[in-house]
N, C-alpha and C positions, 0 to 999 in steps of 0.2 A: 509296425508294418503288418503284423499278423491280424490286427483288428481291421486294417484297411482291406486286406485280402478277404477276410471273412465277410465284411460288409459288401464287397464286390460280388462274392459268391451268392450272398442273399439277394442282391439286386438282380443278378443273372437268373436265379431261380424264380424270382417274382416276374421278370420280363425277359425270357430267353432271347428274344430278338433285339435286345438292347445293345449288344456288341456289334462291332463293325464286321461286315462280311469280308472274308479274305478272298483273294483272287489267284489266278494261275495255278501253281502247283498245290496251293493250300485251299483251293475251292472246296466248299462244304464245311469249312471251319469258320469260327467267329473269334474276334479278339476284343477284349474288354480292357480299357485303360485304367491302371491304378498307379498314378504318379509315373515313375519311370519304368514300372513293371507292366507286363501284359499277361492277362489270363487268356489262354487259347483254349477254346472248347468247341464241342460239336453238339448241336441241338438234335435231340432224338424225340420226336413227338412234341406235344404241347407242354408237357410237364416234366420232361426228363432231359438232362444234359449229361454229357461225358466230358470230364475235365481232361484235356490233352497235355497242357504244359503251363507252367508259370515261370516267368523269368524276365530279365531286363530286355527292353525293346531292341537294343542294338544286336542281340544275338538270338533271341527267342525264335524268330521266324526261320532262320537257317537251321537251327538245332531241331526244330519241330519237323521241318522237311526231311532232314537226315533220319530222324527217328521213324517217320512214316515210311521212308524208303526201305529201311532195314526190316520193318514189320512186314512189308509187302513181299520182300524177298524170301522170308521164312515160310 
């Protein structure tokens, strides 16, 4: 699994727009599929990304939203 995630991160760095654009509350973020896992990241410029979260598809979007809400409250 670690190898797959590393390969996904390399693919994202090579082509930051390769992930799916998220909508609604998570607008501005992208999601890259790695089997049952998702890598959620934010594209900053042409050659920089910010990794937001990695986790299983069934919970990652809700957890990411909650994390972003907590960060904005502080």
